[in-house]
N, C-alpha and C positions, 0 to 999 in steps of 0.2 A: 199811364202812371199806375203804380201798384200800391195798394194800401191795405193795412191790417184793420179788420173790424173787431171791435172790442166787446161786443155784446151790449149789455145794459150799461149805461154811462151814469156816472155821478160827478158832481162838481169836484174839480181838482182843488186841493187845499192850497191856500195862499191868498195873495192880494185879490185875485179875481173872485174867489169865493166870498171874501169880505165885501167886495163891491156888489156882488150879486145879492147877498143877504140884505145889504143896505137898501137895495132897490126892491126888495120883496120878491125876488125871482129865483130863489134857491131851489124851487121845486121843478125847474125846467129839466127835461130829460137829457139835454145835450151836455157833453163835458165842457167845462170852462178851463182853458189853459192859461197859465200866466205868460206874460210877454217874455220874461226871462227864460222860461223853459223852451219856448219856441225859438228864441234867439240862440240858445245853446244848441238846440237840435239842428240848426242850419249853419252853425259856426258863424254866428253874427250875420246871418243872411249873406253869406259869401257868394260872390258872382258865380263861382264854380258849381254851386248848388242850385242855380236858377235853371228850371226845366221848362218854363213856358211863360206866356204873358198875353195880355189882350186888353180889351176895353175896361174890364173890371179890375185888373190888377196883375201883379207878378206872382208866379208860382215857384216855390222852392221845394227841393227834396229835403226831408229832414229825417233824423234818426233819434228816437227817444232813448232814454237810459236803459230800457229793457231790450233795446235792439230793434224795436218795431219801426218799420219805415212808414213815413207819412208824407203827404203833400200839403204844403202850407201856402195858402193864397192870401197875400197882403192886399187888401182892397185899396184901390188907388184914389177913389173919390170919397168925399165925406158923406156918410149916410145922412138921409133926411130925417131919421128917427132918433129918439133918445135910446138909452141903453135897454129899457124894458121893451119898447116897441121893436127895436132891432132884434132882440132875442126872441120875441114872439114870432117874427118872420123866420128866423133861423130854425127855431124849434119846429115850425111847420115843414120846412125843407127836410129836416132831420127825420121826420116821421114818414116821408115818402120813400118807400122801399120797393125796388124792382131789380131783377138780375141785370138789366141793361141800363141802369142809372148809377152814376158814381155816388158812393155813399159818403155823406157828410158825417163826421164823427165828433167834431168839436169846434170851438171858436175861442177867440180872445177878444174881450171888450174892455181891456185895461186902458184907462185914460182915453186918449183919442184914437187908439189903435183899434182897428176892426179887421180881424184876421180869421180866416176859415181854415179848418183842418179836415182834410179828406183822406180816404184810403189812397194808397199809392199804387199806381198801375205800371208794371215793369216796362211795357213796350210803348210808353208815352202816347202820342196821339197818332191818329190815322194820317194826319197831314205830314208828320215826320216820317212815318213808316213807308208811305206810298207816294206822297207828292213832294217830299222834301229833297234835300241834297243827296247826292250819290253815296256819301259816307254814311248816311242814316237809312238809306233805302233798304227795305226788306222785301224779298221776293214772295209775294202772296199768291198761292194757287187759287183756282176758281172756287173750290169748296169753301176756302177760308173767306174769300171775298163775298160769296153768297151769304155765308153766316153773318158777316159783318153787316151786310145790307138788311137782312131779316131781323137781326138783333136790334139794330138801331131803329128800324121801323116799329118794332115791338115796344121799345122804351118810349118812343115818341107817342105812340098810340095810348100807352098807359097814362102819360102826362095829360093828354087831351081828354080821355074818356073815363079814367078811373081815379085819378088823383083828386083829392078833395081839399081845396077847390081845384078845378081844372087849371092847368098851366099851359100857356102859350110860350114856347121857349124863346122865340125871337132871334136866335143866333145859331141855328143849326148849320154847321160847317165841319170840315174835316178836322180842324184843330180842336173842336169840342167833342169829338168822338175819341175816347181813350181806349187803350187796348191792354188787357191783362197779359199774364205770361203765356196764355194759350190763344192770344189774339181774339179773345171774347170782347165784344164792344160794349162800352158804357158811355152814356151821354153825360157830359159835365155842364156846369154853369146854369143849370135850370133853376128857375125861381129867384134869381138874383136881381132881376130888374126892379123889383119893388123896394130895394134897399137904397136906391139912389134917386136924386132929382131927375126929372124928365130930360133936362137939358144936358145931362152927361151920359145918357144911355143910348144905345142902339143906333138909329139912323144918323144922328149928328156926329157920332164918333166912329161909325163902322163902315160907312159907304165906301170910303177910299180903300179900305183894306180888304173888304169882302164883298165888293160890288157884285160879283158874279153870282152871289147867293140870294140877292134881294128880290122879293116878289115886287113887280111893278106897282101894284096898288098900295103896297106898304111904303116903298121908297118915295113915291111921288105924292100920294094923298094921305098917308098916315093911317090907312085902313088896316089895322092889325087884327087878324083873326087867325084861327087855327090853319086856314088855307095858306097863310104866308109861310108857316112852318112846312106845310106839304110841298110848296114850291121849292123851298130850300133843300128839303130832303130829295126831291127829284134831281136837283143839280148834283147833290152829293152822290146819288146813285150813279149818275153818268160819270162822275169823277172816279168812283171805285172801279167801274167797268173799263174805263179808258186809261186809267193811270195818269190822267192829266188834270191840272188845276184849272178850274173855270175862271178864276180871277187873274190868271197869268198867261195861260196858253192862248195862242191865236192860230187859226188854220186857214190855209189857202191864200190866194192873191188878195182876197177881200178882208183878210185878217178877222175872220169870224170867231166869236167866242164859242165855247163848247156846245151850248144849246143850239145856236144857229147852225153850227157845223153838223150836229146830229140830225137836225131836221132836213138839212140839205141832202145828206146821205140817204135819209129815208125817202125823200122825193125821187132820188136817183136809183133807188133799189140797191144801195150799197151799205146798208146799216151796220153790218158786222165790221166795217172798216174802222169804227171807233174803238174796237176792242184793243186793249193794251197789247203791244207786240210781245211783251214779256210773257203773256199767256199763250203758251204753245199748244195747250190741250184744254178744251172746254166744250161743254155740251151746247151746240149751236142753238137748239130750240129754246133751252132755258135762258141763255144769255140774251137772245132776241126778246124774250118775254120781259126780262128785267129792263132792257133798254126802253121798250115801249111803255113800261110802267113809269120810267123816268119822264117820258114825254107826256103821259097823262097827268103827272104831277105838276108839270111846268106850263100848262096851258095858260094863255093870256087871261082868259076869264076865270076868276077865282071860283065861281059857282060851278064850273065844269070839272074842277079838280076833285079827285076822290077824297074821302076821309082817310086818316091813317089806319083806321081799322080795316077799311077796304084795301088799302095798300098791302097790309100784312097778308090778307087773303090772296091777293093777286100775286104776291111773291112766293107764298108758301104752297100754292096749289098749281097744278099743271092745267091751267085754263086757257082757252082761246080768247084773247082780248078783242073786243069789238072796235076795230080800228076806224069804222065808219063814224064813231062817236068822238074821235080824236080831232082836236082843233090845234091851230098853230100855237107855238110857245110865245110867251110874253118875254120881252127883253128890256132891261133897264140899263140905260147908258147915261151916266151923269144926271142931268135934269130932264131927260127925255125917256119916254117909254113907248113901246110899240109891239104889236104882234107881227110876225114875219109875213103875214098876208095883207098888211095895211100900212099906210104911212104913219109917221109919228103924229102928225096933226090929227088924222082921223081917229087914231086910238085915244089921244088925249081928249079930244072932243067927246068921244063916246064915254070915257071915264067920268068926265065932268057931269054928264047927264045922269049917270048912275048914282052920283052923290054918295051917300053913306048907306046904300042898300045893304042889308044883312046877308052877306054871301054865305055864311055858315049854314043857313037854313035851306039853301038851294043845293042839295047834295044829290049827285047822280046815283041812281039805284044800281045795285050789283048787276041787274039784268042789262042795264045800259052799258056797263063796262065790259061785261063778258057775255059770250054767247055759247 
């Protein structure tokens, strides 16, 4: 999606401004748009302007009176906060700035409407460009894919390590990686989880649609840490390299999902076979390193996975990864979870004994990951 950033923002004049001042919130940085202005920008939210959707709501392309293009996300669930609390959360998201994060530029809090206004990115999402229908498919060469991998990793690392407070995204997937006119990646939908009641977010609404991205400990036990994002990023990395969707594609007679298939090819010494057939030219050594980073990220034990800061280093430097430290991926299927080297019951039993151990503090050192 492609959006215009407007610099410093002030409240738009109109009904929203009156409501904001009535709540004592006119000092917020974010622009407040009236519902009528957004309805006009989208031609009354016409279906032809719909460009995306998901657990949080539907996204429309809009055009303001000055010609600026924006993306308008109509939130589908009722916020658990009042107007002031809602704007406090939105203002926090607005203040988080990074080249690889989609910029929030405004919102509407008129009556019961909760609408977010973002910059608009011309090439929509990675899911559309690489994993969608043939009519929307874009041929991406290896340098472009590598930049998308590294940029997405950088944005996620920023959310984990530098944002204040740190943010666990919870829904890293191809449809939440948006691409600008130069196919520069930006992560969308970060920080939105706090806006909704727990029973309308994430696992309860997302498993069926994006099962292939779910870290086993998150899907089964509700253990939400940064390492759940790392797992999802590892899946995304393999999707970008293979050009195949983890939640849809199945491979071989055993109908393996992407992670299983990748591990099987590694065991057989045929790892490069996952590379997208559309990629006719690519540096084999670098691609192999990226694939292995994906496997490091998707290990069954969350404490074995690298941090996103380490992932950025592993992707951006020509290092030899220590494959002796690599363990089997974890796979979530419906209500069962297992590593490829153990039965479902063995893994489930092991997870129960681990309980709520704090996996984020058990971080492999860079020396363990690279040699």
